C-alpha positions as CSV (number, residue, x, y, z in Angstrom):
1,X,-0.1,0.0,0.1
2,X,1.5,3.3,-0.7
3,X,1.4,6.1,1.6
4,X,-0.5,9.2,0.8
5,X,1.3,12.4,0.0
6,X,0.4,15.5,2.4
7,X,1.5,18.8,1.4
8,X,2.9,21.1,3.8
9,X,4.1,24.8,3.7
10,X,6.2,26.4,6.3
11,X,7.6,29.8,7.0
12,X,10.8,30.6,9.0
13,X,12.5,33.5,10.5
14,X,16.3,33.5,9.2
15,X,19.1,35.5,10.7
16,X,21.4,35.8,8.2
17,X,23.6,38.2,10.1
18,X,24.6,35.2,12.3
19,X,26.6,33.8,9.2
20,X,25.9,31.2,6.6
21,X,27.9,28.1,5.7
22,X,29.3,26.7,2.3
23,X,30.3,23.3,2.0
24,X,32.6,22.5,-0.6
25,X,32.3,18.8,-0.9
26,X,31.4,17.4,-4.5
27,X,27.7,16.7,-3.9
28,X,27.0,20.4,-2.3
29,X,28.9,22.1,-4.8
30,X,27.1,20.4,-7.7
31,X,23.6,21.5,-5.9
32,X,25.4,24.9,-5.1
33,X,24.0,24.6,-1.4
34,X,24.6,27.4,0.5
35,X,22.9,27.0,4.5
36,X,21.8,28.9,7.2
37,X,20.8,27.7,10.6
38,X,17.2,28.1,11.6
39,X,16.2,27.6,15.2
40,X,12.9,25.5,15.5
41,X,11.0,28.0,17.4
42,X,11.4,30.2,14.0
43,X,9.4,27.8,12.1
44,X,5.5,28.4,11.4
45,X,3.2,25.9,9.8
46,X,1.2,27.4,7.0
47,X,-0.5,24.7,5.6
48,X,-0.8,21.0,6.3
49,X,-1.2,19.1,9.5
50,X,0.6,19.2,12.5
51,X,1.1,15.7,14.2
């Protein structure tokens, strides 16, 4: 039995002044990944269900 897909939309407050991280491994370079840390309390559920 296939699992049903649930659409979820979120928003978050990001503090770019706290710094960002850029990994230079092959996978991250190919994806052009540049990350920033978001604290759990900065996330807001916009659509979907909370479990």
